[in-house]
PDB file of N, CA, C, O and CB in Angstrom:
ATOM      1  N   MET A   1       1.379  -6.430  10.320  1.00  0.00           N
ATOM      2  CA  MET A   1       2.587  -5.086  10.437  1.00  0.00           C
ATOM      3  C   MET A   1       2.559  -4.304   9.107  1.00  0.00           C
ATOM      4  O   MET A   1       2.327  -4.854   8.030  1.00  0.00           O
ATOM      5  CB  MET A   1       4.385  -5.680  10.650  1.00  0.00           C
ATOM      6  N   SER A   2       2.771  -3.193   9.226  1.00  0.00           N
ATOM      7  CA  SER A   2       2.676  -2.341   8.062  1.00  0.00           C
ATOM      8  C   SER A   2       4.036  -2.194   7.291  1.00  0.00           C
ATOM      9  O   SER A   2       5.149  -2.386   7.780  1.00  0.00           O
ATOM     10  CB  SER A   2       2.170  -0.970   8.501  1.00  0.00           C
ATOM     11  N   ASP A   3       3.752  -1.818   5.997  1.00  0.00           N
ATOM     12  CA  ASP A   3       5.051  -1.515   5.191  1.00  0.00           C
ATOM     13  C   ASP A   3       5.207  -0.129   5.033  1.00  0.00           C
ATOM     14  O   ASP A   3       5.521   0.314   3.928  1.00  0.00           O
ATOM     15  CB  ASP A   3       5.082  -2.137   3.796  1.00  0.00           C
ATOM     16  N   PHE A   4       5.015   0.673   6.073  1.00  0.00           N
ATOM     17  CA  PHE A   4       5.080   2.226   6.203  1.00  0.00           C
ATOM     18  C   PHE A   4       5.716   2.511   7.340  1.00  0.00           C
ATOM     19  O   PHE A   4       5.288   2.347   8.483  1.00  0.00           O
ATOM     20  CB  PHE A   4       3.764   2.951   6.226  1.00  0.00           C
ATOM     21  N   ASP A   5       6.879   2.995   6.962  1.00  0.00           N
ATOM     22  CA  ASP A   5       7.717   3.496   8.181  1.00  0.00           C
ATOM     23  C   ASP A   5       7.702   5.292   8.373  1.00  0.00           C
ATOM     24  O   ASP A   5       8.509   5.990   7.759  1.00  0.00           O
ATOM     25  CB  ASP A   5       9.420   2.912   7.887  1.00  0.00           C
ATOM     26  N   PRO A   6       6.965   5.706   9.038  1.00  0.00           N
ATOM     27  CA  PRO A   6       7.111   7.413   9.013  1.00  0.00           C
ATOM     28  C   PRO A   6       8.195   7.905   9.111  1.00  0.00           C
ATOM     29  O   PRO A   6       8.412   8.977   8.547  1.00  0.00           O
ATOM     30  CB  PRO A   6       6.504   8.142   9.983  1.00  0.00           C
ATOM     31  N   ASN A   7       9.268   7.210   9.915  1.00  0.00           N
ATOM     32  CA  ASN A   7      10.447   7.803  10.158  1.00  0.00           C
ATOM     33  C   ASN A   7      11.381   7.718   8.940  1.00  0.00           C
ATOM     34  O   ASN A   7      12.203   8.617   8.762  1.00  0.00           O
ATOM     35  CB  ASN A   7      11.020   7.217  11.336  1.00  0.00           C
ATOM     36  N   TYR A   8      11.300   6.741   8.145  1.00  0.00           N
ATOM     37  CA  TYR A   8      11.904   6.678   6.844  1.00  0.00           C
ATOM     38  C   TYR A   8      11.346   7.525   5.853  1.00  0.00           C
ATOM     39  O   TYR A   8      12.101   8.189   5.143  1.00  0.00           O
ATOM     40  CB  TYR A   8      11.871   5.411   6.363  1.00  0.00           C
ATOM     41  N   VAL A   9       9.875   7.595   5.692  1.00  0.00           N
ATOM     42  CA  VAL A   9       9.288   8.276   4.662  1.00  0.00           C
ATOM     43  C   VAL A   9       9.580   9.881   4.861  1.00  0.00           C
ATOM     44  O   VAL A   9       9.975  10.579   3.927  1.00  0.00           O
ATOM     45  CB  VAL A   9       7.753   7.903   4.633  1.00  0.00           C
ATOM     46  N   PHE A  10       9.336  10.397   6.211  1.00  0.00           N
ATOM     47  CA  PHE A  10       9.426  11.687   6.452  1.00  0.00           C
ATOM     48  C   PHE A  10      10.549  12.183   6.951  1.00  0.00           C
ATOM     49  O   PHE A  10      10.548  13.014   7.859  1.00  0.00           O
ATOM     50  CB  PHE A  10       8.565  12.020   7.138  1.00  0.00           C
ATOM     51  N   SER A  11      12.018  11.537   6.189  1.00  0.00           N
ATOM     52  CA  SER A  11      12.967  11.966   6.520  1.00  0.00           C
ATOM     53  C   SER A  11      13.690  12.731   5.252  1.00  0.00           C
ATOM     54  O   SER A  11      13.257  12.676   4.101  1.00  0.00           O
ATOM     55  CB  SER A  11      13.580  10.956   7.150  1.00  0.00           C
ATOM     56  N   HIS A  12      14.756  13.386   5.624  1.00  0.00           N
ATOM     57  CA  HIS A  12      15.253  13.679   4.274  1.00  0.00           C
ATOM     58  C   HIS A  12      16.171  12.918   3.466  1.00  0.00           C
ATOM     59  O   HIS A  12      17.191  12.489   4.005  1.00  0.00           O
ATOM     60  CB  HIS A  12      15.777  14.745   4.321  1.00  0.00           C
ATOM     61  N   HIS A  13      15.978  12.721   2.410  1.00  0.00           N
ATOM     62  CA  HIS A  13      16.781  11.879   1.537  1.00  0.00           C
ATOM     63  C   HIS A  13      17.459  12.478   0.369  1.00  0.00           C
ATOM     64  O   HIS A  13      16.833  12.729  -0.661  1.00  0.00           O
ATOM     65  CB  HIS A  13      15.993  10.875   1.060  1.00  0.00           C
ATOM     66  N   SER A  14      18.783  12.725   0.509  1.00  0.00           N
ATOM     67  CA  SER A  14      19.740  13.267  -0.426  1.00  0.00           C
ATOM     68  C   SER A  14      19.751  12.956  -1.915  1.00  0.00           C
ATOM     69  O   SER A  14      20.056  11.809  -2.243  1.00  0.00           O
ATOM     70  CB  SER A  14      20.917  12.918   0.024  1.00  0.00           C
ATOM     71  N   ALA A  15      19.447  13.862  -2.865  1.00  0.00           N
ATOM     72  CA  ALA A  15      19.386  13.581  -4.250  1.00  0.00           C
ATOM     73  C   ALA A  15      20.923  13.195  -4.820  1.00  0.00           C
ATOM     74  O   ALA A  15      21.848  14.002  -4.731  1.00  0.00           O
ATOM     75  CB  ALA A  15      18.740  14.891  -4.994  1.00  0.00           C
ATOM     76  N   THR A  16      21.067  11.967  -5.367  1.00  0.00           N
ATOM     77  CA  THR A  16      22.191  11.540  -5.995  1.00  0.00           C
ATOM     78  C   THR A  16      22.233  12.368  -7.290  1.00  0.00           C
ATOM     79  O   THR A  16      21.313  13.144  -7.546  1.00  0.00           O
ATOM     80  CB  THR A  16      22.182  10.016  -6.205  1.00  0.00           C
ATOM     81  N   PRO A  17      23.196  12.227  -8.040  1.00  0.00           N
ATOM     82  CA  PRO A  17      23.248  12.802  -9.522  1.00  0.00           C
ATOM     83  C   PRO A  17      22.198  11.848 -10.414  1.00  0.00           C
ATOM     84  O   PRO A  17      21.450  12.271 -11.296  1.00  0.00           O
ATOM     85  CB  PRO A  17      24.968  12.710 -10.203  1.00  0.00           C
ATOM     86  N   GLU A  18      22.305  10.663 -10.036  1.00  0.00           N
ATOM     87  CA  GLU A  18      21.325   9.727 -10.802  1.00  0.00           C
ATOM     88  C   GLU A  18      19.866   9.994 -10.693  1.00  0.00           C
ATOM     89  O   GLU A  18      19.061   9.890 -11.618  1.00  0.00           O
ATOM     90  CB  GLU A  18      21.497   8.338 -10.347  1.00  0.00           C
ATOM     91  N   LYS A  19      19.569  10.401  -9.289  1.00  0.00           N
ATOM     92  CA  LYS A  19      18.201  10.757  -9.040  1.00  0.00           C
ATOM     93  C   LYS A  19      17.820  12.052  -9.588  1.00  0.00           C
ATOM     94  O   LYS A  19      16.700  12.172 -10.083  1.00  0.00           O
ATOM     95  CB  LYS A  19      17.932  10.752  -7.649  1.00  0.00           C
ATOM     96  N   LEU A  20      18.727  13.152  -9.548  1.00  0.00           N
ATOM     97  CA  LEU A  20      18.576  14.349 -10.144  1.00  0.00           C
ATOM     98  C   LEU A  20      18.259  14.324 -11.569  1.00  0.00           C
ATOM     99  O   LEU A  20      17.499  15.183 -12.014  1.00  0.00           O
ATOM    100  CB  LEU A  20      19.665  15.058  -9.936  1.00  0.00           C
ATOM    101  N   LYS A  21      18.925  13.134 -12.587  1.00  0.00           N
ATOM    102  CA  LYS A  21      18.665  12.979 -13.731  1.00  0.00           C
ATOM    103  C   LYS A  21      17.269  12.650 -13.927  1.00  0.00           C
ATOM    104  O   LYS A  21      16.613  13.249 -14.779  1.00  0.00           O
ATOM    105  CB  LYS A  21      19.474  12.168 -14.199  1.00  0.00           C
ATOM    106  N   SER A  22      16.706  11.636 -13.119  1.00  0.00           N
ATOM    107  CA  SER A  22      15.335  11.192 -13.103  1.00  0.00           C
ATOM    108  C   SER A  22      14.460  12.245 -12.830  1.00  0.00           C
ATOM    109  O   SER A  22      13.587  12.465 -13.669  1.00  0.00           O
ATOM    110  CB  SER A  22      15.109  10.161 -12.174  1.00  0.00           C
ATOM    111  N   TYR A  23      14.513  12.930 -11.847  1.00  0.00           N
ATOM    112  CA  TYR A  23      13.749  13.998 -11.699  1.00  0.00           C
ATOM    113  C   TYR A  23      13.712  14.859 -12.806  1.00  0.00           C
ATOM    114  O   TYR A  23      12.586  15.231 -13.135  1.00  0.00           O
ATOM    115  CB  TYR A  23      14.098  14.636 -10.657  1.00  0.00           C
ATOM    116  N   GLU A  24      14.701  15.283 -13.487  1.00  0.00           N
ATOM    117  CA  GLU A  24      14.757  16.316 -14.572  1.00  0.00           C
ATOM    118  C   GLU A  24      13.970  15.535 -15.682  1.00  0.00           C
ATOM    119  O   GLU A  24      13.084  16.166 -16.259  1.00  0.00           O
ATOM    120  CB  GLU A  24      16.378  16.790 -15.037  1.00  0.00           C
ATOM    121  N   ALA A  25      14.183  14.300 -16.026  1.00  0.00           N
ATOM    122  CA  ALA A  25      13.312  13.586 -17.015  1.00  0.00           C
ATOM    123  C   ALA A  25      11.956  13.410 -17.092  1.00  0.00           C
ATOM    124  O   ALA A  25      11.221  13.316 -18.075  1.00  0.00           O
ATOM    125  CB  ALA A  25      13.619  12.533 -17.062  1.00  0.00           C
ATOM    126  N   ILE A  26      11.665  13.369 -15.594  1.00  0.00           N
ATOM    127  CA  ILE A  26      10.010  13.426 -15.171  1.00  0.00           C
ATOM    128  C   ILE A  26       9.428  14.778 -15.672  1.00  0.00           C
ATOM    129  O   ILE A  26       8.519  14.919 -16.489  1.00  0.00           O
ATOM    130  CB  ILE A  26       9.735  13.354 -13.376  1.00  0.00           C
ATOM    131  N   HIS A  27      10.153  15.774 -15.002  1.00  0.00           N
ATOM    132  CA  HIS A  27       9.590  17.025 -15.146  1.00  0.00           C
ATOM    133  C   HIS A  27       9.432  17.527 -16.481  1.00  0.00           C
ATOM    134  O   HIS A  27       8.429  18.109 -16.893  1.00  0.00           O
ATOM    135  CB  HIS A  27      10.287  17.889 -14.456  1.00  0.00           C
ATOM    136  N   ASP A  28      10.780  17.197 -17.331  1.00  0.00           N
ATOM    137  CA  ASP A  28      10.511  17.656 -18.802  1.00  0.00           C
ATOM    138  C   ASP A  28       9.355  17.006 -19.634  1.00  0.00           C
ATOM    139  O   ASP A  28       8.751  17.528 -20.572  1.00  0.00           O
ATOM    140  CB  ASP A  28      11.763  17.406 -19.599  1.00  0.00           C
ATOM    141  N   ALA A  29       9.169  15.759 -19.098  1.00  0.00           N
ATOM    142  CA  ALA A  29       8.110  14.970 -19.732  1.00  0.00           C
ATOM    143  C   ALA A  29       6.830  15.574 -19.464  1.00  0.00           C
ATOM    144  O   ALA A  29       6.028  15.823 -20.364  1.00  0.00           O
ATOM    145  CB  ALA A  29       8.099  13.556 -19.276  1.00  0.00           C
ATOM    146  N   ALA A  30       6.579  15.865 -18.007  1.00  0.00           N
ATOM    147  CA  ALA A  30       5.374  16.490 -17.500  1.00  0.00           C
ATOM    148  C   ALA A  30       5.024  17.697 -18.163  1.00  0.00           C
ATOM    149  O   ALA A  30       3.871  17.918 -18.533  1.00  0.00           O
ATOM    150  CB  ALA A  30       5.477  16.762 -16.135  1.00  0.00           C
ATOM    151  N   LYS A  31       6.177  18.665 -18.366  1.00  0.00           N
ATOM    152  CA  LYS A  31       5.923  19.946 -18.960  1.00  0.00           C
ATOM    153  C   LYS A  31       5.420  19.603 -20.283  1.00  0.00           C
ATOM    154  O   LYS A  31       4.297  20.033 -20.545  1.00  0.00           O
ATOM    155  CB  LYS A  31       7.157  20.881 -19.009  1.00  0.00           C
ATOM    156  N   ASP A  32       6.052  18.883 -21.213  1.00  0.00           N
ATOM    157  CA  ASP A  32       5.735  18.664 -22.519  1.00  0.00           C
ATOM    158  C   ASP A  32       4.390  18.394 -22.777  1.00  0.00           C
ATOM    159  O   ASP A  32       3.704  18.950 -23.635  1.00  0.00           O
ATOM    160  CB  ASP A  32       6.455  17.710 -23.001  1.00  0.00           C
ATOM    161  N   PHE A  33       3.873  17.111 -21.640  1.00  0.00           N
ATOM    162  CA  PHE A  33       2.440  16.760 -21.843  1.00  0.00           C
ATOM    163  C   PHE A  33       1.455  18.021 -21.427  1.00  0.00           C
ATOM    164  O   PHE A  33       0.438  18.325 -22.049  1.00  0.00           O
ATOM    165  CB  PHE A  33       2.095  15.415 -20.929  1.00  0.00           C
ATOM    166  N   ALA A  34       1.966  18.703 -20.235  1.00  0.00           N
ATOM    167  CA  ALA A  34       1.066  19.747 -19.818  1.00  0.00           C
ATOM    168  C   ALA A  34       1.011  20.670 -21.078  1.00  0.00           C
ATOM    169  O   ALA A  34      -0.106  21.121 -21.333  1.00  0.00           O
ATOM    170  CB  ALA A  34       1.575  20.515 -18.449  1.00  0.00           C
ATOM    171  N   GLN A  35       1.933  20.986 -21.820  1.00  0.00           N
ATOM    172  CA  GLN A  35       1.800  21.908 -22.821  1.00  0.00           C
ATOM    173  C   GLN A  35       0.654  21.487 -23.986  1.00  0.00           C
ATOM    174  O   GLN A  35      -0.180  22.273 -24.435  1.00  0.00           O
ATOM    175  CB  GLN A  35       3.216  22.080 -23.409  1.00  0.00           C
ATOM    176  N   VAL A  36       0.798  20.062 -24.376  1.00  0.00           N
ATOM    177  CA  VAL A  36      -0.035  19.543 -25.249  1.00  0.00           C
ATOM    178  C   VAL A  36      -1.598  19.602 -24.717  1.00  0.00           C
ATOM    179  O   VAL A  36      -2.532  19.756 -25.504  1.00  0.00           O
ATOM    180  CB  VAL A  36       0.468  18.163 -25.532  1.00  0.00           C
ATOM    181  N   ILE A  37      -1.734  19.495 -23.623  1.00  0.00           N
ATOM    182  CA  ILE A  37      -3.106  19.592 -22.792  1.00  0.00           C
ATOM    183  C   ILE A  37      -3.487  21.009 -22.861  1.00  0.00           C
ATOM    184  O   ILE A  37      -4.628  21.282 -23.234  1.00  0.00           O
ATOM    185  CB  ILE A  37      -2.988  19.121 -21.172  1.00  0.00           C
ATOM    186  N   LEU A  38      -2.714  21.887 -22.563  1.00  0.00           N
ATOM    187  CA  LEU A  38      -2.952  23.274 -22.867  1.00  0.00           C
ATOM    188  C   LEU A  38      -3.411  23.767 -23.933  1.00  0.00           C
ATOM    189  O   LEU A  38      -4.310  24.605 -24.000  1.00  0.00           O
ATOM    190  CB  LEU A  38      -2.064  23.861 -22.766  1.00  0.00           C
ATOM    191  N   GLU A  39      -2.672  23.153 -25.058  1.00  0.00           N
ATOM    192  CA  GLU A  39      -2.942  23.622 -26.387  1.00  0.00           C
ATOM    193  C   GLU A  39      -4.302  22.761 -27.060  1.00  0.00           C
ATOM    194  O   GLU A  39      -5.059  23.443 -27.751  1.00  0.00           O
ATOM    195  CB  GLU A  39      -1.509  23.407 -27.285  1.00  0.00           C
ATOM    196  N   ARG A  40      -4.563  21.614 -26.922  1.00  0.00           N
ATOM    197  CA  ARG A  40      -5.493  20.823 -27.364  1.00  0.00           C
ATOM    198  C   ARG A  40      -6.648  20.629 -26.648  1.00  0.00           C
ATOM    199  O   ARG A  40      -7.652  20.344 -27.301  1.00  0.00           O
ATOM    200  CB  ARG A  40      -5.017  19.794 -27.575  1.00  0.00           C
ATOM    201  N   VAL A  41      -6.748  20.729 -25.287  1.00  0.00           N
ATOM    202  CA  VAL A  41      -7.895  20.368 -24.594  1.00  0.00           C
ATOM    203  C   VAL A  41      -8.565  21.701 -24.124  1.00  0.00           C
ATOM    204  O   VAL A  41      -7.946  22.633 -23.610  1.00  0.00           O
ATOM    205  CB  VAL A  41      -7.547  19.399 -23.423  1.00  0.00           C
ATOM    206  N   PRO A  42     -10.130  21.667 -24.405  1.00  0.00           N
ATOM    207  CA  PRO A  42     -10.653  22.977 -24.199  1.00  0.00           C
ATOM    208  C   PRO A  42     -10.585  23.295 -22.499  1.00  0.00           C
ATOM    209  O   PRO A  42     -10.523  22.483 -21.576  1.00  0.00           O
ATOM    210  CB  PRO A  42     -12.248  23.023 -24.851  1.00  0.00           C
ATOM    211  N   ASN A  43     -10.617  24.652 -22.467  1.00  0.00           N
ATOM    212  CA  ASN A  43     -10.455  25.265 -21.184  1.00  0.00           C
ATOM    213  C   ASN A  43     -11.727  24.711 -20.378  1.00  0.00           C
ATOM    214  O   ASN A  43     -12.823  25.233 -20.580  1.00  0.00           O
ATOM    215  CB  ASN A  43     -10.378  26.940 -21.294  1.00  0.00           C
ATOM    216  N   CYS A  44     -11.597  23.743 -19.540  1.00  0.00           N
ATOM    217  CA  CYS A  44     -13.042  23.362 -18.753  1.00  0.00           C
ATOM    218  C   CYS A  44     -12.441  22.640 -17.376  1.00  0.00           C
ATOM    219  O   CYS A  44     -11.239  22.460 -17.181  1.00  0.00           O
ATOM    220  CB  CYS A  44     -14.213  22.102 -19.792  1.00  0.00           C
ATOM    221  N   ALA A  45     -13.321  22.327 -16.620  1.00  0.00           N
ATOM    222  CA  ALA A  45     -13.001  21.277 -15.704  1.00  0.00           C
ATOM    223  C   ALA A  45     -12.233  20.200 -15.804  1.00  0.00           C
ATOM    224  O   ALA A  45     -11.405  19.924 -14.936  1.00  0.00           O
ATOM    225  CB  ALA A  45     -13.870  20.835 -15.398  1.00  0.00           C
ATOM    226  N   ASP A  46     -12.427  19.461 -16.892  1.00  0.00           N
ATOM    227  CA  ASP A  46     -11.886  18.244 -17.150  1.00  0.00           C
ATOM    228  C   ASP A  46     -10.306  18.740 -17.280  1.00  0.00           C
ATOM    229  O   ASP A  46      -9.424  18.344 -16.518  1.00  0.00           O
ATOM    230  CB  ASP A  46     -12.600  17.481 -18.505  1.00  0.00           C
ATOM    231  N   ARG A  47     -10.119  19.572 -18.256  1.00  0.00           N
ATOM    232  CA  ARG A  47      -8.669  20.176 -18.181  1.00  0.00           C
ATOM    233  C   ARG A  47      -7.939  20.272 -17.042  1.00  0.00           C
ATOM    234  O   ARG A  47      -6.890  19.683 -16.783  1.00  0.00           O
ATOM    235  CB  ARG A  47      -8.636  21.397 -18.580  1.00  0.00           C
ATOM    236  N   ASP A  48      -8.666  21.200 -16.238  1.00  0.00           N
ATOM    237  CA  ASP A  48      -8.001  21.606 -14.928  1.00  0.00           C
ATOM    238  C   ASP A  48      -7.641  20.086 -13.973  1.00  0.00           C
ATOM    239  O   ASP A  48      -6.632  19.916 -13.289  1.00  0.00           O
ATOM    240  CB  ASP A  48      -9.203  22.753 -14.026  1.00  0.00           C
ATOM    241  N   SER A  49      -8.645  19.212 -14.146  1.00  0.00           N
ATOM    242  CA  SER A  49      -8.492  17.899 -13.590  1.00  0.00           C
ATOM    243  C   SER A  49      -7.299  17.166 -14.025  1.00  0.00           C
ATOM    244  O   SER A  49      -6.582  16.618 -13.187  1.00  0.00           O
ATOM    245  CB  SER A  49      -9.621  17.125 -13.888  1.00  0.00           C
ATOM    246  N   VAL A  50      -7.017  17.115 -15.376  1.00  0.00           N
ATOM    247  CA  VAL A  50      -5.971  16.404 -15.972  1.00  0.00           C
ATOM    248  C   VAL A  50      -4.678  17.223 -15.484  1.00  0.00           C
ATOM    249  O   VAL A  50      -3.717  16.579 -15.062  1.00  0.00           O
ATOM    250  CB  VAL A  50      -6.157  16.304 -17.610  1.00  0.00           C
ATOM    251  N   LEU A  51      -4.635  18.450 -15.524  1.00  0.00           N
ATOM    252  CA  LEU A  51      -3.230  19.195 -15.105  1.00  0.00           C
ATOM    253  C   LEU A  51      -2.988  19.009 -13.948  1.00  0.00           C
ATOM    254  O   LEU A  51      -1.804  18.892 -13.633  1.00  0.00           O
ATOM    255  CB  LEU A  51      -3.110  20.608 -15.235  1.00  0.00           C
ATOM    256  N   HIS A  52      -4.054  18.916 -12.897  1.00  0.00           N
ATOM    257  CA  HIS A  52      -3.810  18.500 -11.452  1.00  0.00           C
ATOM    258  C   HIS A  52      -3.363  17.121 -11.282  1.00  0.00           C
ATOM    259  O   HIS A  52      -2.436  16.892 -10.505  1.00  0.00           O
ATOM    260  CB  HIS A  52      -5.032  18.657 -10.635  1.00  0.00           C
ATOM    261  N   LEU A  53      -4.000  16.061 -12.013  1.00  0.00           N
ATOM    262  CA  LEU A  53      -3.472  14.835 -11.778  1.00  0.00           C
ATOM    263  C   LEU A  53      -2.070  14.503 -12.453  1.00  0.00           C
ATOM    264  O   LEU A  53      -1.396  13.510 -12.180  1.00  0.00           O
ATOM    265  CB  LEU A  53      -4.458  13.919 -12.179  1.00  0.00           C
ATOM    266  N   LEU A  54      -1.746  15.456 -13.348  1.00  0.00           N
ATOM    267  CA  LEU A  54      -0.489  15.402 -14.095  1.00  0.00           C
ATOM    268  C   LEU A  54       0.488  15.838 -12.872  1.00  0.00           C
ATOM    269  O   LEU A  54       1.515  15.214 -12.601  1.00  0.00           O
ATOM    270  CB  LEU A  54      -0.453  16.457 -15.532  1.00  0.00           C
ATOM    271  N   ARG A  55       0.140  16.729 -12.325  1.00  0.00           N
ATOM    272  CA  ARG A  55       1.013  17.403 -11.244  1.00  0.00           C
ATOM    273  C   ARG A  55       1.204  16.302  -9.984  1.00  0.00           C
ATOM    274  O   ARG A  55       2.244  16.203  -9.333  1.00  0.00           O
ATOM    275  CB  ARG A  55       0.216  18.901 -10.677  1.00  0.00           C
ATOM    276  N   GLU A  56       0.251  15.669  -9.816  1.00  0.00           N
ATOM    277  CA  GLU A  56       0.308  14.506  -8.767  1.00  0.00           C
ATOM    278  C   GLU A  56       1.172  13.448  -9.135  1.00  0.00           C
ATOM    279  O   GLU A  56       2.045  12.931  -8.438  1.00  0.00           O
ATOM    280  CB  GLU A  56      -1.022  13.878  -8.522  1.00  0.00           C
ATOM    281  N   ALA A  57       0.824  13.155 -10.378  1.00  0.00           N
ATOM    282  CA  ALA A  57       1.706  11.918 -10.843  1.00  0.00           C
ATOM    283  C   ALA A  57       3.115  12.230 -10.831  1.00  0.00           C
ATOM    284  O   ALA A  57       3.814  11.384 -10.273  1.00  0.00           O
ATOM    285  CB  ALA A  57       1.371  11.434 -12.291  1.00  0.00           C
ATOM    286  N   SER A  58       3.751  13.321 -11.349  1.00  0.00           N
ATOM    287  CA  SER A  58       4.975  13.678 -11.678  1.00  0.00           C
ATOM    288  C   SER A  58       5.550  13.898  -9.869  1.00  0.00           C
ATOM    289  O   SER A  58       6.694  13.554  -9.571  1.00  0.00           O
ATOM    290  CB  SER A  58       4.940  15.162 -12.880  1.00  0.00           C
ATOM    291  N   MET A  59       4.803  14.365  -9.040  1.00  0.00           N
ATOM    292  CA  MET A  59       5.120  14.417  -7.531  1.00  0.00           C
ATOM    293  C   MET A  59       5.233  12.969  -7.068  1.00  0.00           C
ATOM    294  O   MET A  59       6.212  12.711  -6.369  1.00  0.00           O
ATOM    295  CB  MET A  59       3.953  15.215  -6.653  1.00  0.00           C
ATOM    296  N   LEU A  60       4.464  12.082  -7.324  1.00  0.00           N
ATOM    297  CA  LEU A  60       4.490  10.634  -6.653  1.00  0.00           C
ATOM    298  C   LEU A  60       5.834  10.022  -7.506  1.00  0.00           C
ATOM    299  O   LEU A  60       6.601   9.316  -6.852  1.00  0.00           O
ATOM    300  CB  LEU A  60       2.819   9.604  -6.937  1.00  0.00           C
ATOM    301  N   ALA A  61       6.073  10.208  -8.598  1.00  0.00           N
ATOM    302  CA  ALA A  61       7.078   9.580  -9.430  1.00  0.00           C
ATOM    303  C   ALA A  61       8.355  10.177  -8.773  1.00  0.00           C
ATOM    304  O   ALA A  61       9.327   9.458  -8.540  1.00  0.00           O
ATOM    305  CB  ALA A  61       6.908   9.905 -11.076  1.00  0.00           C
ATOM    306  N   CYS A  62       8.341  11.315  -8.520  1.00  0.00           N
ATOM    307  CA  CYS A  62       9.744  11.927  -8.051  1.00  0.00           C
ATOM    308  C   CYS A  62       9.810  11.272  -6.452  1.00  0.00           C
ATOM    309  O   CYS A  62      10.905  10.886  -6.045  1.00  0.00           O
ATOM    310  CB  CYS A  62       9.756  13.919  -8.091  1.00  0.00           C
ATOM    311  N   SER A  63       8.767  11.179  -5.688  1.00  0.00           N
ATOM    312  CA  SER A  63       8.732  10.677  -4.501  1.00  0.00           C
ATOM    313  C   SER A  63       9.415   9.116  -4.364  1.00  0.00           C
ATOM    314  O   SER A  63      10.244   8.727  -3.541  1.00  0.00           O
ATOM    315  CB  SER A  63       7.303  10.761  -4.133  1.00  0.00           C
ATOM    316  N   ALA A  64       8.808   8.423  -5.393  1.00  0.00           N
ATOM    317  CA  ALA A  64       9.239   7.046  -5.494  1.00  0.00           C
ATOM    318  C   ALA A  64      10.715   6.958  -5.631  1.00  0.00           C
ATOM    319  O   ALA A  64      11.284   6.024  -5.066  1.00  0.00           O
ATOM    320  CB  ALA A  64       8.580   6.364  -6.640  1.00  0.00           C
ATOM    321  N   ILE A  65      11.395   7.815  -6.311  1.00  0.00           N
ATOM    322  CA  ILE A  65      12.670   7.838  -6.780  1.00  0.00           C
ATOM    323  C   ILE A  65      13.394   8.222  -5.583  1.00  0.00           C
ATOM    324  O   ILE A  65      14.400   7.602  -5.237  1.00  0.00           O
ATOM    325  CB  ILE A  65      12.881   8.730  -7.971  1.00  0.00           C
ATOM    326  N   SER A  66      12.891   9.317  -4.864  1.00  0.00           N
ATOM    327  CA  SER A  66      13.618   9.681  -3.538  1.00  0.00           C
ATOM    328  C   SER A  66      13.738   8.607  -2.659  1.00  0.00           C
ATOM    329  O   SER A  66      14.832   8.332  -2.165  1.00  0.00           O
ATOM    330  CB  SER A  66      12.952  10.747  -2.780  1.00  0.00           C
ATOM    331  N   LEU A  67      12.502   7.829  -2.354  1.00  0.00           N
ATOM    332  CA  LEU A  67      12.317   6.833  -1.400  1.00  0.00           C
ATOM    333  C   LEU A  67      13.021   5.505  -1.996  1.00  0.00           C
ATOM    334  O   LEU A  67      12.902   4.462  -1.354  1.00  0.00           O
ATOM    335  CB  LEU A  67      10.747   6.658  -1.086  1.00  0.00           C
ATOM    336  N   ASP A  68      13.585   5.510  -2.930  1.00  0.00           N
ATOM    337  CA  ASP A  68      14.181   4.264  -3.725  1.00  0.00           C
ATOM    338  C   ASP A  68      12.917   2.957  -3.802  1.00  0.00           C
ATOM    339  O   ASP A  68      13.064   1.735  -3.822  1.00  0.00           O
ATOM    340  CB  ASP A  68      15.753   3.651  -2.762  1.00  0.00           C
ATOM    341  N   GLY A  69      11.885   3.654  -3.827  1.00  0.00           N
ATOM    342  CA  GLY A  69      10.698   2.727  -4.269  1.00  0.00           C
ATOM    343  C   GLY A  69      10.167   1.976  -3.288  1.00  0.00           C
ATOM    344  O   GLY A  69       9.391   1.054  -3.537  1.00  0.00           O
ATOM    345  N   ARG A  70      10.540   2.305  -2.071  1.00  0.00           N
ATOM    346  CA  ARG A  70       9.979   1.836  -0.701  1.00  0.00           C
ATOM    347  C   ARG A  70       9.493   2.613   0.284  1.00  0.00           C
ATOM    348  O   ARG A  70       9.780   3.808   0.213  1.00  0.00           O
ATOM    349  CB  ARG A  70      10.812   1.215  -0.068  1.00  0.00           C
ATOM    350  N   LEU A  71       8.758   2.205   1.282  1.00  0.00           N
ATOM    351  CA  LEU A  71       7.955   3.093   2.257  1.00  0.00           C
ATOM    352  C   LEU A  71       8.808   2.748   3.718  1.00  0.00           C
ATOM    353  O   LEU A  71       8.603   3.358   4.767  1.00  0.00           O
ATOM    354  CB  LEU A  71       6.086   2.617   2.300  1.00  0.00           C
ATOM    355  N   LYS A  72       9.536   1.938   3.597  1.00  0.00           N
ATOM    356  CA  LYS A  72      10.036   1.619   4.984  1.00  0.00           C
ATOM    357  C   LYS A  72      11.778   1.037   4.718  1.00  0.00           C
ATOM    358  O   LYS A  72      12.468   0.696   5.679  1.00  0.00           O
ATOM    359  CB  LYS A  72       8.860   0.267   5.760  1.00  0.00           C
TER     360      LYS A  72
END
């Protein structure tokens, strides 16, 4: 039996005030780290990868908050 419920995962999950604060904290930290990367890392494929992974990490963190840390 899978721990993944598509009906739960792919449904709308309203943001509570607490979740909005968490999203904002994650986005602020990601922006700060992205700025450090842009200022300190040479413009190259590795930097592009780091920025892509940072974007992905931020999105997954917000997803975990939205789903209350569960997939069903």
